[in-house]
PDB file of N, H, CA, C and O in Angstrom:
ATOM      1  N   PRO A   1     126.871 100.762  81.927  1.00  0.00           N
ATOM      2  CA  PRO A   1     126.152 100.918  82.747  1.00  0.00           C
ATOM      3  C   PRO A   1     125.730 100.160  83.950  1.00  0.00           C
ATOM      4  O   PRO A   1     125.558  98.944  83.860  1.00  0.00           O
ATOM      5  N   GLU A   2     125.498 100.971  85.395  1.00  0.00           N
ATOM      6  H   GLU A   2     125.638 101.959  85.468  1.00  0.00           H
ATOM      7  CA  GLU A   2     124.955 100.697  86.316  1.00  0.00           C
ATOM      8  C   GLU A   2     123.664 100.187  86.555  1.00  0.00           C
ATOM      9  O   GLU A   2     123.304  99.300  87.330  1.00  0.00           O
ATOM     10  N   TYR A   3     123.053 100.852  85.805  1.00  0.00           N
ATOM     11  H   TYR A   3     123.345 101.572  85.175  1.00  0.00           H
ATOM     12  CA  TYR A   3     121.475 101.114  86.057  1.00  0.00           C
ATOM     13  C   TYR A   3     120.763 101.342  84.351  1.00  0.00           C
ATOM     14  O   TYR A   3     120.892 102.358  83.668  1.00  0.00           O
ATOM     15  N   ILE A   4     120.082 100.194  84.001  1.00  0.00           N
ATOM     16  H   ILE A   4     119.976  99.369  84.555  1.00  0.00           H
ATOM     17  CA  ILE A   4     119.331 100.447  82.718  1.00  0.00           C
ATOM     18  C   ILE A   4     118.068  99.870  82.503  1.00  0.00           C
ATOM     19  O   ILE A   4     117.815  98.690  82.747  1.00  0.00           O
ATOM     20  N   TYR A   5     117.057 100.910  81.924  1.00  0.00           N
ATOM     21  H   TYR A   5     117.263 101.869  81.725  1.00  0.00           H
ATOM     22  CA  TYR A   5     116.057  99.900  81.746  1.00  0.00           C
ATOM     23  C   TYR A   5     115.578 100.015  80.383  1.00  0.00           C
ATOM     24  O   TYR A   5     115.306 101.077  79.823  1.00  0.00           O
ATOM     25  N   ARG A   6     115.470  98.535  79.750  1.00  0.00           N
ATOM     26  H   ARG A   6     115.691  97.672  80.204  1.00  0.00           H
ATOM     27  CA  ARG A   6     115.158  98.369  78.285  1.00  0.00           C
ATOM     28  C   ARG A   6     114.147  97.823  78.482  1.00  0.00           C
ATOM     29  O   ARG A   6     114.055  97.040  79.427  1.00  0.00           O
ATOM     30  N   HIS A   7     112.534  98.210  77.204  1.00  0.00           N
ATOM     31  H   HIS A   7     112.609  98.846  76.436  1.00  0.00           H
ATOM     32  CA  HIS A   7     111.928  98.340  77.224  1.00  0.00           C
ATOM     33  C   HIS A   7     111.155  97.219  76.191  1.00  0.00           C
ATOM     34  O   HIS A   7     111.171  97.630  75.031  1.00  0.00           O
ATOM     35  N   SER A   8     110.475  95.879  76.355  1.00  0.00           N
ATOM     36  H   SER A   8     110.462  95.545  77.297  1.00  0.00           H
ATOM     37  CA  SER A   8     110.151  95.388  75.183  1.00  0.00           C
ATOM     38  C   SER A   8     108.832  95.585  74.565  1.00  0.00           C
ATOM     39  O   SER A   8     107.928  94.986  75.148  1.00  0.00           O
ATOM     40  N   TRP A   9     108.472  96.306  73.484  1.00  0.00           N
ATOM     41  H   TRP A   9     109.206  96.793  73.010  1.00  0.00           H
ATOM     42  CA  TRP A   9     107.128  97.463  73.554  1.00  0.00           C
ATOM     43  C   TRP A   9     106.037  96.279  72.485  1.00  0.00           C
ATOM     44  O   TRP A   9     106.210  95.463  71.580  1.00  0.00           O
ATOM     45  N   ARG A  10     104.848  96.867  73.329  1.00  0.00           N
ATOM     46  H   ARG A  10     104.708  97.530  74.064  1.00  0.00           H
ATOM     47  CA  ARG A  10     103.885  96.071  73.034  1.00  0.00           C
ATOM     48  C   ARG A  10     103.212  96.910  72.825  1.00  0.00           C
ATOM     49  O   ARG A  10     103.429  98.071  73.174  1.00  0.00           O
ATOM     50  N   VAL A  11     101.614  96.264  71.810  1.00  0.00           N
ATOM     51  H   VAL A  11     101.438  95.322  71.526  1.00  0.00           H
ATOM     52  CA  VAL A  11     100.591  97.376  71.664  1.00  0.00           C
ATOM     53  C   VAL A  11     100.121  97.842  73.011  1.00  0.00           C
ATOM     54  O   VAL A  11     100.044  97.093  73.984  1.00  0.00           O
ATOM     55  N   GLY A  12      99.748  99.374  73.020  1.00  0.00           N
ATOM     56  H   GLY A  12      99.811  99.982  72.229  1.00  0.00           H
ATOM     57  CA  GLY A  12      98.948 100.233  74.262  1.00  0.00           C
ATOM     58  C   GLY A  12     100.151 100.295  75.217  1.00  0.00           C
ATOM     59  O   GLY A  12      99.971 100.214  76.432  1.00  0.00           O
ATOM     60  N   ASP A  13     101.217 100.420  74.754  1.00  0.00           N
ATOM     61  H   ASP A  13     101.364 100.486  73.767  1.00  0.00           H
ATOM     62  CA  ASP A  13     102.550 100.427  76.213  1.00  0.00           C
ATOM     63  C   ASP A  13     102.603 102.006  76.702  1.00  0.00           C
ATOM     64  O   ASP A  13     101.792 102.445  75.886  1.00  0.00           O
ATOM     65  N   LEU A  14     102.858 102.747  77.198  1.00  0.00           N
ATOM     66  H   LEU A  14     103.517 102.391  77.862  1.00  0.00           H
ATOM     67  CA  LEU A  14     103.334 103.748  77.130  1.00  0.00           C
ATOM     68  C   LEU A  14     104.329 103.926  78.175  1.00  0.00           C
ATOM     69  O   LEU A  14     103.991 103.432  79.251  1.00  0.00           O
ATOM     70  N   VAL A  15     105.451 104.489  78.151  1.00  0.00           N
ATOM     71  H   VAL A  15     105.725 104.890  77.277  1.00  0.00           H
ATOM     72  CA  VAL A  15     106.214 104.892  78.730  1.00  0.00           C
ATOM     73  C   VAL A  15     107.155 106.327  79.148  1.00  0.00           C
ATOM     74  O   VAL A  15     107.992 106.562  78.277  1.00  0.00           O
ATOM     75  N   MET A  16     107.169 107.203  80.174  1.00  0.00           N
ATOM     76  H   MET A  16     106.488 107.013  80.881  1.00  0.00           H
ATOM     77  CA  MET A  16     107.594 107.884  81.177  1.00  0.00           C
ATOM     78  C   MET A  16     108.480 107.822  81.564  1.00  0.00           C
ATOM     79  O   MET A  16     108.927 106.746  81.960  1.00  0.00           O
ATOM     80  N   TRP A  17     109.384 109.350  81.650  1.00  0.00           N
ATOM     81  H   TRP A  17     109.021 110.224  81.328  1.00  0.00           H
ATOM     82  CA  TRP A  17     110.778 109.500  82.308  1.00  0.00           C
ATOM     83  C   TRP A  17     110.666 111.035  82.604  1.00  0.00           C
ATOM     84  O   TRP A  17     109.936 111.974  82.288  1.00  0.00           O
ATOM     85  N   ASP A  18     111.884 110.772  83.455  1.00  0.00           N
ATOM     86  H   ASP A  18     112.477 110.009  83.712  1.00  0.00           H
ATOM     87  CA  ASP A  18     112.147 112.751  83.810  1.00  0.00           C
ATOM     88  C   ASP A  18     113.433 112.877  83.259  1.00  0.00           C
ATOM     89  O   ASP A  18     114.469 112.395  83.716  1.00  0.00           O
ATOM     90  N   ASN A  19     113.250 113.801  81.885  1.00  0.00           N
ATOM     91  H   ASN A  19     112.408 114.193  81.514  1.00  0.00           H
ATOM     92  CA  ASN A  19     114.581 114.035  81.296  1.00  0.00           C
ATOM     93  C   ASN A  19     115.577 114.512  82.003  1.00  0.00           C
ATOM     94  O   ASN A  19     116.744 114.191  81.781  1.00  0.00           O
ATOM     95  N   CYS A  20     115.092 115.611  83.246  1.00  0.00           N
ATOM     96  H   CYS A  20     114.143 115.871  83.426  1.00  0.00           H
ATOM     97  CA  CYS A  20     116.088 115.915  83.939  1.00  0.00           C
ATOM     98  C   CYS A  20     117.341 114.906  85.174  1.00  0.00           C
ATOM     99  O   CYS A  20     118.286 115.356  85.820  1.00  0.00           O
ATOM    100  N   ALA A  21     116.856 113.596  85.098  1.00  0.00           N
ATOM    101  H   ALA A  21     116.087 113.231  84.573  1.00  0.00           H
ATOM    102  CA  ALA A  21     117.091 113.019  86.243  1.00  0.00           C
ATOM    103  C   ALA A  21     117.651 111.306  85.307  1.00  0.00           C
ATOM    104  O   ALA A  21     118.005 110.261  85.851  1.00  0.00           O
ATOM    105  N   VAL A  22     117.542 111.587  83.886  1.00  0.00           N
ATOM    106  H   VAL A  22     117.254 112.436  83.443  1.00  0.00           H
ATOM    107  CA  VAL A  22     118.338 110.557  83.004  1.00  0.00           C
ATOM    108  C   VAL A  22     119.339 110.485  82.313  1.00  0.00           C
ATOM    109  O   VAL A  22     119.648 111.633  82.634  1.00  0.00           O
ATOM    110  N   GLN A  23     120.123 110.203  81.667  1.00  0.00           N
ATOM    111  H   GLN A  23     119.872 109.271  81.407  1.00  0.00           H
ATOM    112  CA  GLN A  23     121.010 109.891  80.035  1.00  0.00           C
ATOM    113  C   GLN A  23     119.544 109.142  79.319  1.00  0.00           C
ATOM    114  O   GLN A  23     118.756 108.576  80.077  1.00  0.00           O
ATOM    115  N   HIS A  24     119.327 109.186  78.124  1.00  0.00           N
ATOM    116  H   HIS A  24     119.967 109.646  77.508  1.00  0.00           H
ATOM    117  CA  HIS A  24     118.692 108.077  77.208  1.00  0.00           C
ATOM    118  C   HIS A  24     119.207 107.937  76.208  1.00  0.00           C
ATOM    119  O   HIS A  24     120.211 108.599  75.945  1.00  0.00           O
ATOM    120  N   LEU A  25     118.722 107.092  75.385  1.00  0.00           N
ATOM    121  H   LEU A  25     117.906 106.555  75.598  1.00  0.00           H
ATOM    122  CA  LEU A  25     119.388 106.857  74.060  1.00  0.00           C
ATOM    123  C   LEU A  25     118.278 105.439  73.561  1.00  0.00           C
ATOM    124  O   LEU A  25     118.071 104.413  74.210  1.00  0.00           O
ATOM    125  N   ALA A  26     117.725 105.813  72.258  1.00  0.00           N
ATOM    126  H   ALA A  26     117.893 106.646  71.731  1.00  0.00           H
ATOM    127  CA  ALA A  26     116.873 104.858  71.548  1.00  0.00           C
ATOM    128  C   ALA A  26     117.673 103.776  70.863  1.00  0.00           C
ATOM    129  O   ALA A  26     118.795 103.927  70.379  1.00  0.00           O
ATOM    130  N   SER A  27     117.165 102.987  70.876  1.00  0.00           N
ATOM    131  H   SER A  27     116.254 102.864  71.269  1.00  0.00           H
ATOM    132  CA  SER A  27     117.612 101.334  70.440  1.00  0.00           C
ATOM    133  C   SER A  27     116.726 101.200  69.557  1.00  0.00           C
ATOM    134  O   SER A  27     115.618 101.060  70.074  1.00  0.00           O
ATOM    135  N   PHE A  28     116.709 101.173  68.028  1.00  0.00           N
ATOM    136  H   PHE A  28     117.610 101.288  67.608  1.00  0.00           H
ATOM    137  CA  PHE A  28     116.377 100.937  67.379  1.00  0.00           C
ATOM    138  C   PHE A  28     115.680  99.600  66.795  1.00  0.00           C
ATOM    139  O   PHE A  28     115.544  99.429  65.584  1.00  0.00           O
ATOM    140  N   ASP A  29     115.322  98.821  67.607  1.00  0.00           N
ATOM    141  H   ASP A  29     115.432  98.959  68.591  1.00  0.00           H
ATOM    142  CA  ASP A  29     115.676  97.093  68.107  1.00  0.00           C
ATOM    143  C   ASP A  29     113.939  96.686  67.721  1.00  0.00           C
ATOM    144  O   ASP A  29     113.440  95.598  68.010  1.00  0.00           O
ATOM    145  N   TYR A  30     113.162  97.868  66.986  1.00  0.00           N
ATOM    146  H   TYR A  30     113.568  98.752  66.751  1.00  0.00           H
ATOM    147  CA  TYR A  30     111.858  96.887  66.637  1.00  0.00           C
ATOM    148  C   TYR A  30     111.939  96.877  65.142  1.00  0.00           C
ATOM    149  O   TYR A  30     112.497  97.743  64.470  1.00  0.00           O
ATOM    150  N   ALA A  31     111.378  95.896  64.724  1.00  0.00           N
ATOM    151  H   ALA A  31     110.924  95.192  65.271  1.00  0.00           H
ATOM    152  CA  ALA A  31     111.207  95.400  63.311  1.00  0.00           C
ATOM    153  C   ALA A  31     109.625  95.975  62.916  1.00  0.00           C
ATOM    154  O   ALA A  31     108.492  95.951  63.396  1.00  0.00           O
ATOM    155  N   PRO A  32     110.611  96.702  61.266  1.00  0.00           N
ATOM    156  CA  PRO A  32     109.105  97.481  60.790  1.00  0.00           C
ATOM    157  C   PRO A  32     108.644  96.544  60.265  1.00  0.00           C
ATOM    158  O   PRO A  32     109.307  95.551  59.963  1.00  0.00           O
ATOM    159  N   PRO A  33     106.988  96.731  59.982  1.00  0.00           N
ATOM    160  CA  PRO A  33     106.986  97.997  59.724  1.00  0.00           C
ATOM    161  C   PRO A  33     106.334  99.086  61.032  1.00  0.00           C
ATOM    162  O   PRO A  33     106.079 100.290  61.051  1.00  0.00           O
ATOM    163  N   LEU A  34     106.226  97.986  62.055  1.00  0.00           N
ATOM    164  H   LEU A  34     106.433  97.008  62.040  1.00  0.00           H
ATOM    165  CA  LEU A  34     105.951  99.213  63.373  1.00  0.00           C
ATOM    166  C   LEU A  34     107.085 100.189  63.738  1.00  0.00           C
ATOM    167  O   LEU A  34     108.287 100.212  63.475  1.00  0.00           O
ATOM    168  N   ARG A  35     106.141 101.103  64.544  1.00  0.00           N
ATOM    169  H   ARG A  35     105.164 101.084  64.758  1.00  0.00           H
ATOM    170  CA  ARG A  35     106.935 102.753  64.342  1.00  0.00           C
ATOM    171  C   ARG A  35     106.456 103.097  65.983  1.00  0.00           C
ATOM    172  O   ARG A  35     105.666 102.489  66.705  1.00  0.00           O
ATOM    173  N   ARG A  36     107.067 104.012  66.177  1.00  0.00           N
ATOM    174  H   ARG A  36     107.709 104.506  65.590  1.00  0.00           H
ATOM    175  CA  ARG A  36     106.710 104.614  67.582  1.00  0.00           C
ATOM    176  C   ARG A  36     106.262 105.581  67.401  1.00  0.00           C
ATOM    177  O   ARG A  36     106.534 106.251  66.404  1.00  0.00           O
ATOM    178  N   HIS A  37     105.043 106.122  68.751  1.00  0.00           N
ATOM    179  H   HIS A  37     104.822 105.578  69.561  1.00  0.00           H
ATOM    180  CA  HIS A  37     104.708 107.386  68.364  1.00  0.00           C
ATOM    181  C   HIS A  37     104.910 107.922  69.840  1.00  0.00           C
ATOM    182  O   HIS A  37     104.306 107.620  70.869  1.00  0.00           O
ATOM    183  N   MET A  38     106.213 109.038  69.571  1.00  0.00           N
ATOM    184  H   MET A  38     106.705 109.284  68.736  1.00  0.00           H
ATOM    185  CA  MET A  38     105.634 109.305  70.875  1.00  0.00           C
ATOM    186  C   MET A  38     105.634 111.163  70.596  1.00  0.00           C
ATOM    187  O   MET A  38     105.870 111.666  69.498  1.00  0.00           O
ATOM    188  N   GLU A  39     105.373 111.808  71.625  1.00  0.00           N
ATOM    189  H   GLU A  39     105.180 111.400  72.517  1.00  0.00           H
ATOM    190  CA  GLU A  39     104.744 113.265  72.227  1.00  0.00           C
ATOM    191  C   GLU A  39     105.651 113.516  73.579  1.00  0.00           C
ATOM    192  O   GLU A  39     105.922 112.837  74.570  1.00  0.00           O
ATOM    193  N   ARG A  40     105.923 114.609  73.194  1.00  0.00           N
ATOM    194  H   ARG A  40     105.703 115.160  72.389  1.00  0.00           H
ATOM    195  CA  ARG A  40     106.733 115.644  74.352  1.00  0.00           C
ATOM    196  C   ARG A  40     105.390 116.209  75.915  1.00  0.00           C
ATOM    197  O   ARG A  40     104.399 116.481  75.237  1.00  0.00           O
ATOM    198  N   THR A  41     105.201 116.323  76.585  1.00  0.00           N
ATOM    199  H   THR A  41     106.006 116.102  77.136  1.00  0.00           H
ATOM    200  CA  THR A  41     104.406 116.876  77.463  1.00  0.00           C
ATOM    201  C   THR A  41     105.593 117.765  78.597  1.00  0.00           C
ATOM    202  O   THR A  41     106.298 117.172  79.413  1.00  0.00           O
ATOM    203  N   THR A  42     105.586 119.035  78.428  1.00  0.00           N
ATOM    204  H   THR A  42     105.013 119.517  77.765  1.00  0.00           H
ATOM    205  CA  THR A  42     106.183 120.007  79.024  1.00  0.00           C
ATOM    206  C   THR A  42     104.995 120.634  80.066  1.00  0.00           C
ATOM    207  O   THR A  42     103.853 120.951  79.733  1.00  0.00           O
ATOM    208  N   VAL A  43     105.811 120.755  81.915  1.00  0.00           N
ATOM    209  H   VAL A  43     106.739 120.498  82.185  1.00  0.00           H
ATOM    210  CA  VAL A  43     104.849 120.396  82.698  1.00  0.00           C
ATOM    211  C   VAL A  43     105.886 122.196  83.277  1.00  0.00           C
ATOM    212  O   VAL A  43     107.048 122.418  83.618  1.00  0.00           O
ATOM    213  N   GLU A  44     104.869 122.903  83.132  1.00  0.00           N
ATOM    214  H   GLU A  44     103.926 122.722  82.854  1.00  0.00           H
ATOM    215  CA  GLU A  44     105.155 124.663  84.035  1.00  0.00           C
ATOM    216  C   GLU A  44     105.359 124.620  85.289  1.00  0.00           C
ATOM    217  O   GLU A  44     104.567 123.932  85.932  1.00  0.00           O
ATOM    218  N   GLY A  45     106.606 125.417  86.128  1.00  0.00           N
ATOM    219  H   GLY A  45     107.250 125.976  85.606  1.00  0.00           H
ATOM    220  CA  GLY A  45     106.296 125.384  87.075  1.00  0.00           C
ATOM    221  C   GLY A  45     107.798 125.845  87.640  1.00  0.00           C
ATOM    222  O   GLY A  45     108.744 126.122  86.902  1.00  0.00           O
ATOM    223  N   SER A  46     107.832 125.878  89.438  1.00  0.00           N
ATOM    224  H   SER A  46     107.064 125.653  90.037  1.00  0.00           H
ATOM    225  CA  SER A  46     108.856 126.287  89.587  1.00  0.00           C
ATOM    226  C   SER A  46     110.536 125.438  89.966  1.00  0.00           C
ATOM    227  O   SER A  46     110.595 124.502  90.763  1.00  0.00           O
ATOM    228  N   THR A  47     111.474 125.854  89.408  1.00  0.00           N
ATOM    229  H   THR A  47     111.426 126.615  88.760  1.00  0.00           H
ATOM    230  CA  THR A  47     112.077 124.356  89.695  1.00  0.00           C
ATOM    231  C   THR A  47     112.721 124.154  91.029  1.00  0.00           C
ATOM    232  O   THR A  47     113.135 125.031  91.787  1.00  0.00           O
ATOM    233  N   PRO A  48     112.744 122.509  91.238  1.00  0.00           N
ATOM    234  CA  PRO A  48     113.061 121.767  92.183  1.00  0.00           C
ATOM    235  C   PRO A  48     113.658 121.618  93.031  1.00  0.00           C
ATOM    236  O   PRO A  48     113.398 121.267  94.182  1.00  0.00           O
ATOM    237  N   TYR A  49     114.957 122.001  92.293  1.00  0.00           N
ATOM    238  H   TYR A  49     115.168 122.286  91.358  1.00  0.00           H
ATOM    239  CA  TYR A  49     116.361 121.883  92.901  1.00  0.00           C
ATOM    240  C   TYR A  49     116.585 123.108  92.784  1.00  0.00           C
ATOM    241  O   TYR A  49     117.662 123.577  93.153  1.00  0.00           O
TER     242      TYR A  49
END
C-alpha cells in the first residue's frame, strides 16, 4: 500500500484514527507480557458527508 503508519508502542502512547477514513489491521508484534489496552469512543452528530 502507498500509505502506511506503523507505530512503535511505548508506555503512555495514545493513537487515534477516524475509522470512516481508514482501513486498519493490527499487527501482533509486541512482546508478551505487554498488552495493548483499547477503548472505543463514538461521537454522535450529523454525518459530515
